[in-house]
Every structure is written in C-alpha cells, then in structure tokens.
C-alpha positions as CSV (number, residue, x, y, z in Angstrom):
1,M,-15.0,-33.7,62.0
2,A,-16.8,-35.9,59.6
3,K,-19.4,-38.5,60.6
4,I,-21.5,-41.4,59.3
5,E,-24.2,-43.0,61.4
6,C,-26.7,-45.5,60.0
7,E,-28.2,-48.9,60.4
8,L,-26.6,-51.8,58.4
9,F,-27.9,-55.2,57.4
10,G,-25.9,-58.4,57.1
11,N,-23.4,-60.4,59.2
12,F,-21.7,-58.4,62.0
13,D,-18.3,-60.0,61.7
14,E,-18.3,-59.8,57.9
15,I,-19.1,-56.1,58.0
16,L,-16.5,-55.4,60.6
17,E,-13.8,-57.2,58.5
18,K,-14.9,-55.2,55.4
19,F,-14.4,-52.0,57.3
20,N,-11.0,-53.0,58.5
21,T,-9.9,-54.0,55.0
22,A,-11.3,-50.8,53.5
23,V,-9.4,-48.6,55.9
24,L,-6.1,-50.4,55.8
25,D,-6.2,-50.8,52.0
26,G,-7.3,-47.2,51.5
27,S,-4.0,-45.6,52.5
28,Q,-0.4,-46.7,52.8
29,S,0.0,-44.9,56.1
30,A,-3.3,-46.2,57.7
31,A,-2.9,-48.3,60.9
32,L,-5.2,-49.8,63.4
33,E,-4.1,-48.0,66.6
34,E,-6.4,-49.7,69.1
35,F,-9.5,-51.8,69.4
36,S,-12.1,-53.0,71.9
37,D,-14.7,-55.7,71.7
38,F,-17.6,-56.4,74.1
39,V,-20.0,-59.3,73.8
40,T,-23.0,-60.4,75.8
41,P,-25.7,-62.9,75.0
42,D,-27.9,-60.1,73.6
43,M,-25.4,-57.7,72.1
44,Q,-21.9,-57.2,70.6
45,C,-19.9,-54.1,70.2
46,A,-16.7,-53.5,68.3
47,I,-14.7,-50.3,68.5
48,R,-11.8,-49.6,66.1
49,A,-9.5,-46.6,66.2
50,Y,-7.4,-45.9,63.1
51,E,-4.9,-43.2,62.1
52,R,-3.3,-42.1,58.9
53,Y,-1.2,-39.3,57.6
54,S,-3.2,-36.5,55.8
55,W,-1.2,-34.6,53.1
56,S,-3.9,-32.0,52.9
57,G,-3.7,-31.3,56.6
58,N,0.0,-32.0,56.9
59,G,-0.7,-34.2,60.0
60,R,-2.4,-37.3,61.3
61,V,-6.2,-37.9,61.2
62,S,-8.1,-40.5,63.1
63,L,-11.1,-42.6,62.2
64,N,-13.1,-44.3,65.0
65,I,-15.6,-47.0,64.0
66,T,-18.2,-48.3,66.5
67,L,-20.3,-51.2,65.3
68,I,-23.1,-52.5,67.6
69,E,-25.4,-55.4,67.1
70,S,-28.4,-55.7,69.4
71,G,-31.8,-57.2,68.9
72,G,-31.0,-58.2,65.3
73,K,-30.1,-54.7,64.3
74,I,-26.6,-53.4,63.4
75,F,-25.7,-49.7,64.0
76,L,-22.6,-47.9,62.8
77,S,-21.1,-44.8,64.1
78,A,-17.9,-43.7,62.2
79,I,-16.2,-40.4,63.2
80,S,-13.1,-38.9,61.6
81,T,-11.2,-36.1,63.3
82,G,-7.9,-34.3,63.2
83,G,-5.7,-32.9,60.5
84,S,-6.4,-29.2,61.0
85,Q,-3.5,-27.0,62.1
86,A,-5.6,-24.1,63.3
87,V,-5.6,-23.3,67.0
88,F,-9.1,-22.0,67.7
89,F,-11.2,-23.3,64.7
90,K,-10.9,-25.7,61.9
91,L,-9.6,-24.4,58.6
92,N,-9.3,-27.7,56.8
93,T,-11.5,-30.8,57.1
94,I,-10.6,-32.4,53.8
95,G,-8.4,-35.0,55.4
96,E,-11.1,-36.0,57.8
97,E,-13.7,-36.3,54.9
98,N,-11.2,-38.3,52.8
99,F,-10.4,-40.7,55.5
100,L,-14.1,-41.3,56.2
101,S,-14.8,-41.8,52.5
102,T,-12.6,-45.0,52.5
103,I,-15.4,-46.9,54.2
104,K,-18.3,-45.4,52.2
105,W,-18.4,-48.3,49.8
106,V,-18.8,-50.7,52.7
107,V,-21.7,-48.6,54.1
108,D,-23.3,-48.6,50.7
109,M,-22.9,-52.4,50.4
110,Y,-24.6,-53.1,53.7
111,S,-27.2,-50.3,53.9
112,K,-30.9,-50.8,53.5
113,D,-30.9,-49.1,50.1
114,R,-28.6,-51.5,48.4
C-alpha cells in the first residue's frame, strides 16, 4: 500500500479534474472504475476508484482518491493497493508506488509549499 494525505489549496473542481487527467493520462491501461460524489451546503466529497495493469506486479493495482472540501479547507487521501502476488505478505509494492506517483505533480501544484 502507498498513501498520500495532505491539505490542498485551490478550486475543488479544478483539483479533482487535474487528478482525473493525471491518472488517465498516466497509463494506457488506467480506467475510472467507479465514483461517488456527496455535496451539502457546508461540504463536498468526491471519491474516485481507478485501476490499471502493473507490469512489475503482473496484475492490477487500484488507486482510490478521496477529496473533501469543508470549512474552506481541501483534504486529499489517495491510497494505492494491489499488484502483489504473495499470499501472506507483500513482496512487491512498486506497482502501487508507481500508480500513486502519477498524481504527485498535482499534489505538488496545489500544496501549501508551491
């Protein structure tokens, strides 16, 4: 498993679209598998579940992005899993880390330290 969690700054919808573009343009086999959106007057939440084929793990890996805006703050939780062929413990997390790295430039663009 590979994970990024942080606060982002900018327009929620713009950030979400940048993540979607980064993931889908980052791999020929990447696909948006499912999504969910929830909006209230005080909060909005977008969940995106992507999959792609990982050559290094010889299987599919998933990337789940949760973006929440509440009280003027935007929080990201991005978690990548799968790709290992081991039964009891993970031998190979390269595919997970590589999939997560496709959104790193978006995180850098909208993080506080930009």
